C-alpha positions in Angstrom: 0.1 0.0 0.1 2.8 2.2 0.6 4.4 1.6 -2.4 1.2 2.3 -4.4 0.6 5.8 -2.5 4.6 6.9 -3.4 4.2 5.7 -7.0 1.1 8.1 -6.9 2.6 10.8 -5.3 5.8 10.6 -7.9 3.6 10.4 -10.7 1.6 13.6 -9.4 4.6 15.4 -9.4 6.0 14.5 -12.5 2.5 15.4 -14.1 2.5 18.8 -12.2 6.1 19.5 -13.2 5.6 18.5 -17.0 2.5 21.1 -17.1 4.5 23.7 -15.2 7.5 23.3 -18.3 5.1 23.2 -21.1 3.1 26.1 -19.7 6.7 28.0 -19.3 7.9 27.3 -22.9 4.2 28.2 -24.2 4.3 31.7 -22.7 8.0 32.6 -22.7 9.8 34.7 -25.2 10.8 32.4 -28.3 14.6 32.1 -29.2 14.5 34.1 -32.5 17.0 36.7 -32.6 15.9 38.4 -35.7 12.7 38.4 -37.7 12.2 35.4 -40.3 10.0 34.3 -43.0 8.9 30.6 -42.8 6.7 28.8 -46.0 4.5 26.2 -44.7 3.1 24.3 -47.5 -0.2 22.7 -47.9 -1.1 19.3 -46.4 2.2 19.7 -44.3 2.1 17.7 -41.0 2.1 19.3 -37.9 5.4 17.6 -36.5 6.8 19.0 -39.7 5.7 22.5 -39.2 7.1 22.5 -35.6 10.0 21.2 -37.2 10.5 23.6 -39.8 10.0 26.5 -37.4 12.5 24.9 -35.1 14.9 25.2 -37.8 14.6 28.7 -38.5 14.8 29.6 -35.0 11.2 30.5 -34.0 10.6 27.6 -31.5 12.8 25.9 -29.4 10.7 22.3 -29.4 8.8 20.9 -32.3 7.3 18.2 -30.3 5.8 20.6 -28.0 4.1 22.6 -30.6 3.0 19.2 -32.1 1.4 18.2 -29.1 -0.4 21.5 -28.3 -2.0 21.6 -31.8 -3.2 17.9 -31.3 -4.6 18.9 -28.1 -6.2 22.2 -29.7 -7.9 19.7 -32.4 -9.9 18.0 -29.8 -11.1 21.4 -28.4 -12.2 22.6 -31.7 -9.8 25.2 -32.1 -9.3 25.9 -35.9 -6.6 23.9 -37.8 -3.0 25.4 -38.9 -3.0 27.0 -42.4 -0.6 27.1 -45.1 1.3 30.5 -46.1 4.3 32.2 -45.9 4.6 33.8 -42.3 6.6 36.5 -41.1 7.7 36.1 -37.5 9.0 38.8 -35.4 12.0 38.5 -32.7 11.2 36.5 -29.7 7.7 35.7 -30.4 6.3 33.0 -27.7 4.7 29.5 -28.8 1.5 31.2 -27.9 2.0 33.8 -30.6 3.5 31.6 -33.3 0.4 29.1 -32.9 -2.2 32.1 -32.9 -0.4 33.0 -36.3 -0.2 29.6 -38.0 -3.9 29.2 -36.8 -5.4 32.5 -38.0 -3.4 32.4 -41.3 -1.8 36.0 -40.7 0.7 35.3 -43.6 2.4 37.8 -46.4 1.6 35.3 -49.4 -1.1 32.5 -49.6 0.1 29.1 -50.6 
């Protein structure tokens, strides 16, 4: 019984810590030092978009981007839109997601 209780406590601490880190990464300023333009083609998989944004320096972690967009689909939020996106320096993950969801682009593809 003590082991089960200990396992439960450890699991709750890990889940809480993971949630805290995800929220911190979601709202903190991004790593991008200077503005950049990234093209998102039609029918590009969510993880591939995250990887492209990470390679361009817009995001730190493509898997967190993919996880959040997957959860958002279940919350009936709009999907990601193709286009040519201009990202400002230090945009948070939240700001990047809003931009790609709403389709605020320079040129549509």
